[in-house]
C-alpha positions, 0 to 999 in steps of 0.5 A, spaced: 883 576 410 883 573 417 890 572 419 892 569 425 900 570 424 903 576 421 910 578 420 913 584 419 920 586 417 922 593 417 928 597 416 930 604 417 935 607 412 939 611 416 946 610 419 945 610 427 950 605 431 945 600 435 949 603 441 946 610 440 938 607 440 935 608 446 931 602 446 929 602 453 925 608 452 922 605 445 920 598 447 915 600 452 912 604 447 912 598 442 909 594 447 902 598 448 900 596 441 895 591 441 897 584 438 904 585 438 907 578 440 914 579 439 920 583 436 927 582 434 931 588 434 936 588 428 942 592 426 945 592 419 953 589 419 957 595 416 952 600 415 948 601 421 941 600 419 936 599 424 930 595 424 926 589 426 922 583 425 915 583 428 910 578 430 903 580 430 896 577 431 892 580 425 893 584 419 889 590 422 894 590 428 900 590 424 898 595 419 896 600 425 903 599 428 906 601 421 901 607 421 902 609 428 909 608 430 914 606 424 912 611 419 912 617 424 918 615 427 921 615 420 919 622 419 922 624 426 929 621 424 928 623 417 930 616 414 927 612 409 923 606 411 922 599 408 917 595 410 914 588 408 908 584 411 909 576 411 903 571 412 905 567 417 899 562 417 901 559 410 908 557 412 906 554 419 907 547 417 914 548 414 916 552 419 914 547 425 918 542 421 924 547 422 923 547 429 922 555 428 921 558 435 915 562 432 911 556 432 909 551 438 
């Protein structure tokens, strides 16, 4: 499967207020992964879950990020990780019609 736009939704089931996340140290580590085009940090309302919405250039790059960063971090913080992968190519026309910032 050759996909050019993969989105990941990831969420850690731990209660960490976002102001306790050292994102200034985490962001440079994330940027080292091939194919990462963007990340939007997410912080759960009334539950302090932490996660993100990511765009990758391929399914292989997205899977490597999951395997080498998301899963080990989940083990490090003793949290439960929920990850979903989405095909960004198949929804391109509909997203462009909605003026999505992820599509030019």
